[in-house]
Structure formats: C-alpha cells, structure tokens
N, C-alpha and C positions, 0 to 999 in steps of 0.2 A: 551247063555248069550251074551248080547250086550257089545261091547267095547266102551269106551269113545273115542271120536275123538277130537283132537286139531284142531277144524274146522276153526278157524280164527287166524292164528299164530300171526299176527301183533297186533290185538286187544287184544287177550288173553295175549300175552307177555307184552303189555302196562299195562293191568290190574295187572298182577302179579308183575311187576316192581314197579308200584305205591303202591301196598300193601306192598311190601318189604320196600319201602321208608317210608311209614307210620309207619311200625313196628320199623324200625331203628330210626325214629324220637322219637317215644315213649320210646325206650330203652335208648336213649342218652339224654333224657330230652330236645329234640328239637334241639340239636346241629347239627345233620346231615341234618335236615330240613332246617336250616338256611345256613349251610356251603355248602351243595350240591344241595338242591332242592328248592331254592328260588333265584330269580334274583333281584339284586339291584346294585346301583352304588358302585363300588369298583375299586381298581387299576386293570388294565388288567393283567391277569395271566392265565395260563392253567385252573385253577379252575373257574375263572370268565367266561372264554369261555365255559366251560362245563355247567355252570349254564344258559347260554343263551338258551340252549335247555332242560337241566335237570329240570328246574323249573316246567315243565308240569307233572312231576312224583310226586312232593311234594304236600301234603295236610295238612291243619292246624289241622284237627281232623277227627274222623271217620265219622261224619255227612257230612263234606265237601267231603270226599272221596266217600261216598255212593252216594251223589247227582250227582257227575260227573260220577262215574263208572256205575251206573244203566243205564244212557242214553248212555254211550259209548258201553256197552254190547248189548243194544237193536238196536242202529242205526248202529254201526260199522260193524258187520259181513256181512250183506247184501252188504254193500259198498265194503268191501274187496273182496267179491265174484265177484261183478260187475267189479271193476276196477283192481283187482289183488293186491297181498300183497306188491309187490315192489312199485307200484304207490301210494298205500295208505300210506306206510311208508314214502315215499318222501313227501307226502302232510302233514303228521304229523310233520316231521322234519322241513319242510319249515315254517309251521305255528308257531311252537315252536320258531324257530330262529327269525322270524320277530317280534313276540310279545316280546321275550326276549330282543332283541336289542332296540326296541321302548321303553320298560320299562326302560332299562338302560339309554337311552339318555333323554327321556322326563320326567321321574319321579325320580329324584335323591334321594328323601327322603323317598321313599316307596319301599317295596319289593313286588314281584309278585310270587305266586305259585299256582299250581292247573291246572287241565286239562279242565277248562271251555272253554278256547279258542279253544281247540281241539274238544270238544263236539260241540261247535257252528259251527266250520268248517264242522264237519260231518253232522249236521242238515241242513245247507245250501246246502251241496253237495247232501244230500238225496233229498232235494226238487227239485233238477235238474235232478233226475234220469229218469224222463219221457220225457226229451228233445229229440226231433227227428227233423232232417232236418232243423235245424236253428230256430225252433219255441222256444218260451219262455213259459215254463209251468206256468199255473196260480198258481200252488202250490208255485213256487218260489216267485212270486209277493206277495202272501198272507203271506207267512212265512217272507219274507223280511220286509214287512210293519209292521206286528205285532212284530216281533223280534226287528227291528231297533227302532220302536216306543217305545217299552218297555225299551230298553237300553238308548235311548236319554232321556226319561222321568227320568230314574234312575240317569243319569249323572246330570241332571238339578235340581232334586227335592229330591233325596234320599241321605242322608249322611250315608254311611256305608263303609265297607272295601272291597267292591266288585269292581273289575277292569273292569267296563263296557266298557271302550274303547277297552280293549284287547278282550272282547267278540265280539265287532264289527269287530276288526281286524281278529279274527278267522273266523267269518262269511264271510268277504270279501275274505279271502284266500280260503274258501270252494267254494264260488261262482266262483272265478277265476279258480280254479282247475277244477270245473265241466264244465265250458265253454271250457277250453283248452282240456280236455279229450274228450268232445263231438266233438270238431272240429277235433281232431286227428283221431277219429274213422271214420269220414266222408271222410277224405283225403286218 
C-alpha cells in the first residue's frame, strides 16, 4: 500500500491554513476573516501587523478560495522543489508583506484579502524557471505581456472588487525573486 507524502510542505501548509481561515470565517459569520485575514487601514497594533501578511490566507468565499488554491497547488510544488521550501516561504512572506503594506498605505478605504498576489508571484516565478546563463526566457516575456496587459485593462475598464494592482505587485515580486535566485545560483 502506498503512503501519502506531504510532498510540498510550504504549499500544502499554505493551502490548509487558508482552508482553516475560510472555515473559521464561515463559523464566525465573517468576523475572523475581517479581524485576522484582511488588511485595511486601522490603528497600528500587533493585530494590524499580523494582517499585513495574514491577509493572503483569507478568502471571501469558497469560489474565491478554489480559484486561488487550484493554481497554487498546480504551480507551487514544482517551484518548492526547484527553489527549496525555505526560499519559497520567504518569497511568499515578502510578497504578502509588500502587498499588505501597500494596501494599508495606498487604499485606506478598502480591504484586501486572498492569495491572488501569491499565485501571480508563483506564475511569474514559474515563467522564469527556464532561465540559464543570464538569458531571458521568452515565456517570461509572453506571460508578462499577457498578464500585465490583462491587469492594466482591468484597472482601467473593469469595475469590480478585484485588487488588480496587488496582482501586479505579486507578479513583480515573483519576477524579482526569480532573477535574484537565478543570479545566486550562477555565483
């Protein structure tokens, strides 16, 4: 009989923590989602500081959760294998903190929650996986053009509750991490 393997500890832990946050939100009528897993302008406190990173675990509903988690589970494990659990965890935390602080500073009247920025960080990082000897993979350029084009279009013409700027921030974090990791492997 085959054993189950916890093959991608960072990605799987992220998934299960997000699921727990979703279930807690449902059990508390949304209180924990707002109090713990959304970032918004509030007085600085230990709880507000937690939300700078904790917002990536929160999701508005099951559909929002599934949209993010399916991509996370497909794209994340190969990246964790390639870059290592520690490096990927740092990339996730860095992306969460950057997007959380930017949301707090730039958008005082709206809240941010969800793993979309993390997912887009992973997508851009994945498009860099073929980078060798300082070359720029064509996949990076194509993903960047299509992805950024879609996000800029949405910012300008689509009125919804999607934080497109934070998607772009996540993508930029993934690109920066990919270039830094590639440079560190060559030195």
